[in-house]
N, C-alpha and C positions, 0 to 999 in steps of 0.2 A: 390605498397601497399596503400597509403595516397590516390596518384588518383584516385584509385578504389571506394573509400567512396563518398557516397553524396554529393555533393560539393555545391547544393544550384541549383536554375531552371536557373540560368543565363549559369551552365556549362551544366547542365542534366537535363532531368526529372528523378524522383524520383525511383530508380531501382526495377524491379520485386521480385528481390531475385539479391544476392552477390557471387558474386566468388570470392575466391582471393588466392592469390599463390604467395609464395617465397621460395628461392632456400636454398636448404637444407644444402647446405656449402654455405652462404653468404662469400663476398669477402670484405676485409675492404675497404673502401673507404678515400678519403683524404677531408676533408672538404672544402677548396678552390678549388678543380677539381673536381665539379661532372661530372658523366658520361652521365646525362641527363638534360635536360634544368629546370631550378625551374621556377613555374608558383607560384608567392607569390600569387595573388589574390586568385587561384585556392585554395593553400593552408591554406588559411584564410577561404577560404567558408565550407572546410573539417573540419576544428578547429568547427567553428561557429554551422555546425549541427550535430556535433559527439561529443562534450568535455564534461567531467564528471568531476564533482566537489570531489576531493578526500575528504571522511567523516576524521571529525580529523583535518583539518585543516581549517574548515571554519573560527572560533571563533577565533584564536590567530594566532600572525605573529609569523616567523621562529625564535624571540627571544625569545620566547613565553608570548610576552605583551598579552592583552586583543583585537583585532581587534574595531574599533571604528563603529559607523554603518554607518557610512560613506565608511568605506571598508566594510561593508557586503554587501551592496547594487553590490557592483562587486565584489564579491569571486572570488577566485583563480582555474583556468581551468587549465585541461590535457586532451589529447589525447590520449587515448590505443585504437591500432588500432583492434586488435585482436574482445576485446566487442563492438566496435563498428560497428560490423558489426551482430547482433544479431538485430532484429525488433523488434518494440514497439509493448505493448499491456496494454488497461489502465486494463486488467483483466490475466496477465502476470504467467506463470507457475514459473517463476524465478524471482531474485532480484538480486541487484547487492551493494557489499558493499567495503570498503577500510581497508586494515589493513595496517597502514602507508598509504605510495603510490601504495602499491599492489591493484590493483583490483581485485574483486570474482565475481563469478557469482554462485549463491548458488538456490537449489531449493526451492520452498516453495508450492512443492505438489508432488504427485509419478508422474512422466513421463514416460509415455508409450514411447516403442521402435519406431522410426518414426515420433515422434511428434516433431515438430517445437519447439525449446526454446525459448519463448521472453520474455523482461523486460519492466517494466515502464520508459516511458521519462518522464512524469507530475504525480503528484502525486495529482491535485485537485479533489473532488469527485462528480463531476460532467460534463455530456458531455458539458455544454457551456462552464465550467470556465476553461475546460481543453482545447477547441477548439482553442481559442486563443493564447494558447501557443504552439500548436499541430500542426495546420497548416503551419505556416512557414519552420518548420522542418520536416514534412514527404512531405510537399508541398502539402497536399488536406485535406478533412475529414478524421478520422479515422475511420475505418473500423473494428475495433475489435468485438468482441461478445460483449462487454460491452457497446459499443457506439451506436453500430447500435441498441441495445435495447433499451437503453435509447430514442435514436428519434425515434422507432415505439411508444414509447407510445404517443405520437402529439405534435407539439410546445404547447398547452395551457398546459397540462400536468409536461412538463418540465420547461418550465416556471414559471409555480406557482411552483414548488419545488424549483427552485434555489431562486425565490423571499423566501421563508418561510426559507430555509436554514441560508438565509443573516440576516432574525430578528429574532437572536438567544435570545434576551434578551426576546420575547415572549413566546419562547418554554421553555423557563425555568420559566416563572410565569403559564401559562397554558398547563402544558406538555399533558396533554391526549388529549385534541382537536389539539395540534400541531402535536401528531405524527398521531391521525386519518386523517387530513388532508394532511399529509403528505406520508400516506400510499396508499390515495383515488387515488394520481399521476402516480401511477405505474398498469400496467397492470397486468393480473394473474402470479401468482411468474413463473420467469423464471429461476429459480434454482441459479441466480446469487446474490450475496455479494449487499446488499444495504446499500452503505455507510453512505449517507445523514440518515439514521433512528436510526445511533449508535450513535450520540450524545442527541437525546432526550429520545432513552429507558433509556439512561445514567440515565442522568438528573432525572428521574422519578424514577427512582431504589434510585438514594442516595435521592430524597423528599420522600419518601417513607419511607427510610431508619430513618430519621430523628423522624416518629413520630409512629416509632414501638414498641417503648417499654411496653411490657406485653401487647402488640399486636400480635398475631402470625398470626393472619388474614394478617393484614396488612405489616408483616415480610414474610407472600408466596407471597402475589403481587410484593413485593418487586424484593422474587428469581425468578418472572416471569418476570423481567422485565428485569434483569439481562440476562437469557436466552434469548430474542427477542433480546437484543443487541448483542450477539455473535453470534448470528443468521447471526444479518443483516451485522457482520464484515466478515461474510462468513465461520466459523466456521461449520463444520458439524456432523454427528454422535453423537447430546445433547442429552441426558440421560437428562431429562423435570422431572423425577418423584421427588416428595417432600416429601412423607416418603413411610415407610411401605416398602421399596426394600429390597432385600438381598444381590444385587448386592457388590461383594468385592471391599472393601476402594483400593485395589491395581490396580484394574483396571481402567481406564482414564473415564469420565464421557464425552470426546469429542472422537470423531476421531481423529487418529495423520495421517492421510491421507494426510490432508494440512493445513495449519496457515490463517490466518484472510488475507482479503485483504491487498495491499500494500496500498489501499486508508485511512486505521485506522491505528492508531498509535498502536505498539502491545504491548506496555508496558502499556496502558491503560488496555488493552483487561484482561492481565497479573494482574494486580490490582483488576479487576474487578473482576476474577477468584475469588481471595485471601479474597473478600467480599462477594462472597458466599459463600465458606468457614465460614466463621465467623457467617454468618444469619443463617448458617443451623446447626453451633453450638450451637446459642442462641434456636435455633429449639428443642436441643438437639438430632440431628441426626447423631449419632458420625461419623457411617460409611461413610454418604454423604460428611461431613463438610473435613474427611480428603482425599477422593477421590477429590474433589476441589482444597483442600490443593495441593494434589499430581500436577493436570492438571497444576496449576498457575507455579508450580516447574519445571513444563518440559517444560512450555512454555517460562519460564524465559532461560532456560539454552540451551534450543532448538533454540532460534530466539534471543539470544546475537548479539548484532551488525547487526543483519539481514537486517532492514529497516533503511533508511535513511532519514533526513528530510533536 
C-alpha cells in the first residue's frame, strides 16, 4: 500500500487517481523476514511526499517539555496511509486534524454524493506562496479551482497582490487604501473566498472600533467591515442588516452549510463574530447582538480542533 502512494518523480509521475487494496484478513509478518523486497529509497520518497505532522505534538517533547525553536524547524512527521490517498485542493471541502496520534478527516462544507473529498496540503493565502511548497509534492502546478482562478487574474494582478500582502505594516496605517488596491487585483467575483482581504478588513474594523465611542455611524461602518472580513474568509449567507430587522435571534446570521476557508484562522473569525455581537449591543440592537453571539458559539463548537497550523 505504501508503494502505491506517490513516491516522487524519481519513481513515477504523479498518479491521476489512487487505487489501493488491502487484504481483508491481513497475515502477521515477521519483521526480519519480509515477503517482499524493501526499497528504502522508495519508502523515504513516500514519507517525504505524504507525511503529516500530527497536531498536539509540535510544541512539546514526549517528556512534556517545550520544544526549542531549532526543534520546531524540523517537526515530527507520521505516515498515515489511507489519509494519504486524499488529493489536494487549496479550496478543499474537508480538512484534517489530529486527536492524539489519530488523524481524522472532517468535512468543512456539505459534500454531495459522488463529489471527490479533498484536503489541503498547504495553508498559504496566495498561489505564488503556495506554489513553492506544492510543486515538489504534487509534481506540477496546482490545478484546483482556487489556483486556476488566481492565475487567471493575470501576472500583474497576482504579483501586486503578493507585494501588498507582504507589506502588512502599510495595511495597518492605511487600511482603506490598502483594501481598494487589493480588491483591484481580483477579476469579477468568482464566488471563492478571498483570504488575503480578511486581515485588511479586520484591521479596518478594529481601527473604527477604537474611535467609535458615542459615534453610531462609525460603529456601523465597523460592523460592515466585519461583514466583509467574514465574506473574504468564505462564510456565506451573511445577514448584513444593521437595524430594523424582525429576524429571530435564534436563527444564525450566517449559513451553516460551510465554514471559513482553511487559509484563514477560524479562531479569529469566531472572535470577530463576538466583536460584532458587542457592536450591535452598543447600538441597542439586542436581537442582532444575541444572534451574532450564537454564531460565535456555533463556530467555536463546530470547529474545535478543526483547523491546524
